[in-house]
N, C-alpha and C positions, 0 to 999 in steps of 0.2 A: 700507177695505182696498183696496190697489192692487196692480197686477202690475208686474213689471219688464220686460214685453214692449215691443215697438216702439211700440205704441199702448196706453197704460195703461188698464186697466179698473178703475173705482172702484165700490164698493158703498156706497149711502147709504140709510139708513132715513128715510123722510119723504114729503113731498108733492111730486110731480113738478112741479106748477104753481108751486112756489116756487123752482125751480132757475134759476140765471143761466147760461145756455148759449146757443150759437148755434142749436141745433135741439132741440126737444122732440118725441119720438115719441109719437103718440097711438094707443092701442089702440082704433081706430074700429070702427063697424059699417059695413056696405056702403053705407048711405044717405049717409054723410058728414055727416048733419044733426044729430049729437049723440045722446046716449044716456045710459046710466048709467055708474057706475064712473069710470075714468080719462077716458073720452070726455066724460062729462057735466061732470066737474071742469074739464077743459081748456076746454070751450066756455063754462062759467060764468065762470071766472076770466079767460079771454082776451077775453071780450066779443063783441059782435055782429059784429065785423070777421071773426072766424073763420067764423062761420056764413054770412056774406055771401059769403066766398071759396069756401066749400064749395058754396053754392047756384050760384055761377058755374060751378064744375067740373061740377056735375050738369047744368046747362043746356048745357054744351058737350061736353067729351070723355067724361064719365062719366054719360050719361043713364040708364043702368041701374044705376048705382052702381059702387063700386070692388070689384073681384074679390078674393077671399081670397088672401092672399100677396103682393098688390101694394102699392105705396106711392105717395103723391103729396103734394106740399108746398103749404102756404098760408102766409099771413101768420100771425104769432103774436099779433096783436092787442095786448092789454094785458099779455101775459106778458113776463117778462124774458128774451126770446129773440127771434131774428130770424125763425124759421120754426117751424111745426108740420108734422111729417111724419106723415101719417095712414097707417096700415096696418091691414088687416083680417085679424085672426087667425082660425084655424080653430076651430070648436067641437070639443071633445075627443070622441073616439069610442072605446069599448071594443072595437069590432068592426072598425074600419077604421084603418089606420095613416096619420095625417095629418101625420107629422113633417116631411115635405118642405115642406108648406105653412107650417108654423110657422118652419122655417129660412128660407124665402123672405121672410117678414115682416121678419125681422132683416136679411137680406142686402139686400133692396130698400130698406128704410128707410135703411140705412147708405149705399147707393149714391146715393139721392136727396140725402141730406144732404151727401155728399162732392161731388156735382155742383154743389150750391149754394155750396160753399166752406166749409161748416161745419167748424170746428176742434173744437168740443165738442158732444157729442150725449148727451142724456139719454133712456134707454129705461125704460118700465115692464116688468113681467112680462106680456108679451102672452099673451092667451088663458087666463090662470090665474085670472081672476075668474069672472064670470058664464058664460063659455064653458067652464068646468069642467076645464081642463087641469090635471092634478096638478102641484103646485108643484115637487116635486123633479125631475120629468122636464122641465117647462118651463124650469127653471133650467139644467139640464144642456144642453138644446138651445140656449138663448139664449147661454150662456157659450161653448160650443163654436163656435157660428156666428160670434159677434163676434170671438173670438180668431183665427179662421181668415180673416176677411174684412176686418177694420179696417186701413186703410192711410191714409197722408197723402192729402189735407190734414187728415183727422181726427187730432187729437192726444190726445183723451181720450174714452172712452166711459164713461158713468156709468149704472149701473143704479140707479134710484130705486125703492125697494121700500117698500110701504105699511106693512108691519108686521114685527114681530120674526121671525115664522116664515118669511116670504118672505126676509128678510135672511139668516137662518140657512141656508136651502136654497141660496141663491145663493153664500154663503160656502163651503159644502161643495162645490158644483159647480165653483167657481173653483179651490179647492185641489186637487180631483181632476184638473181639466184641466191644471193646471200641474205635476202629478206631484210 
């Protein structure tokens, strides 16, 4: 499913590590050293080059790790991409509104990808896995932020959603955002 906007948004059900794009966005943890879910899959499939690049970042600019809502790029290793843009999503809270942090993940990852010259960018549903963000709300925030922020040189944003339920929620959010 695509949009007729200036920067098309495409929804794909599948494995983000199998996408052929300029930049793959990783829902990383603050350590940048791999983890579970999307993060673990990207590190496993991308190979040791990604971990080595992340270790270099930790040894230099990000000694205490990457802050929630921020983004940084590394090589994509063995993935069919040029870069991996790592972003740390917020853990969902029922008592504290962390929407601005989740919006920042998408905005900052898109900014980093654009600064690198990426024309195609694949995003997962950040924070909706182990970090517990409700999929419907996460989809609404992701779609709204990308539609508002995506500009050239980015020519396509692709949300790569792991299962049918995520795909459905993103499809509903996209339809609602486009009115």
